[in-house]
C-alpha positions in Angstrom: -36.0 9.0 61.4 -37.4 12.9 61.7 -40.2 14.2 59.7 -39.2 17.7 60.8 -36.2 19.9 61.3 -35.8 22.2 63.7 -33.9 25.6 62.5 -31.1 26.9 64.9 -33.1 29.8 65.9 -36.2 27.8 66.7 -34.0 25.2 68.4 -32.5 27.9 71.0 -36.4 28.8 71.5 -36.9 25.5 72.7 -34.2 25.7 75.5 -35.8 29.0 76.3 -39.4 27.5 76.6 -37.8 24.5 78.9 -35.8 26.9 81.1 -38.7 29.5 81.7 -41.1 26.3 82.5 -38.9 24.5 84.6 -38.2 27.7 86.6 -42.0 28.7 86.7 -43.8 25.2 86.8 -41.0 22.8 87.3 -39.6 19.6 85.5 -42.4 17.4 85.5 -44.1 20.1 83.8 -41.6 21.1 81.6 -41.2 17.4 80.3 -44.9 17.0 80.0 -45.1 20.6 77.8 -42.1 19.3 75.9 -44.7 15.9 75.1 -47.0 18.2 73.7 -44.8 20.1 71.4 -43.3 16.8 70.2 -46.6 15.4 69.6 -47.5 18.9 67.8 -44.5 19.0 65.6 -44.8 15.2 64.0 -49.0 15.8 63.6 -47.2 19.2 61.6 -44.9 17.0 59.9 -47.4 13.8 59.1 -50.1 17.0 57.9 -52.9 16.1 60.2 -52.1 19.4 62.6 -54.6 22.3 62.1 -52.6 25.1 60.2 -53.2 28.2 58.2 -51.5 30.3 55.8 -49.6 32.9 57.8 -50.3 35.8 55.4 -51.1 36.8 51.8 -47.7 38.0 51.3 -45.7 34.7 52.5 -48.5 31.3 51.8 -45.8 29.1 52.0 -45.2 29.8 55.7 -48.1 28.3 57.9 -48.8 29.0 61.3 -49.8 26.2 64.2 -50.7 26.5 67.8 -49.8 24.4 70.6 -50.8 25.8 73.8 -49.0 29.1 74.1 -46.6 28.4 71.6 -47.2 29.4 68.0 -45.2 27.2 65.3 -44.2 28.9 62.3 -43.2 26.6 59.4 -42.9 25.7 56.0 -42.9 22.0 53.8 -40.7 21.4 51.9 -42.0 18.9 49.9 -39.1 17.4 47.8 -37.2 16.6 51.1 -40.7 15.5 52.9 -39.7 17.4 55.9 -41.0 20.7 58.1 -38.5 23.3 58.7 -40.5 25.0 61.9 -39.2 28.6 61.3 -40.1 30.2 64.9 -41.7 29.9 68.6 -43.6 33.0 69.6 -45.0 32.5 73.4 -48.7 33.8 73.6 -49.1 36.1 76.9 
């Protein structure tokens, strides 16, 4: 059972990241990158990843970084899972 849930926009972001990585650096690098992201998502779900609050206005939204990807997420404690909200590519 997954400890986290991706929103539909997050799923689309991941697909676009995979396509871009394959185009720029090849399939092997894309798979390596996907494994790194999966590991980070599991760390976020287990609450072992470094994260910080997004803002004072939205303290329930947390931010964590993995390589060049910024992940915005929130914890839904009753359901014991995370909703990964959005990814942003860092230049």
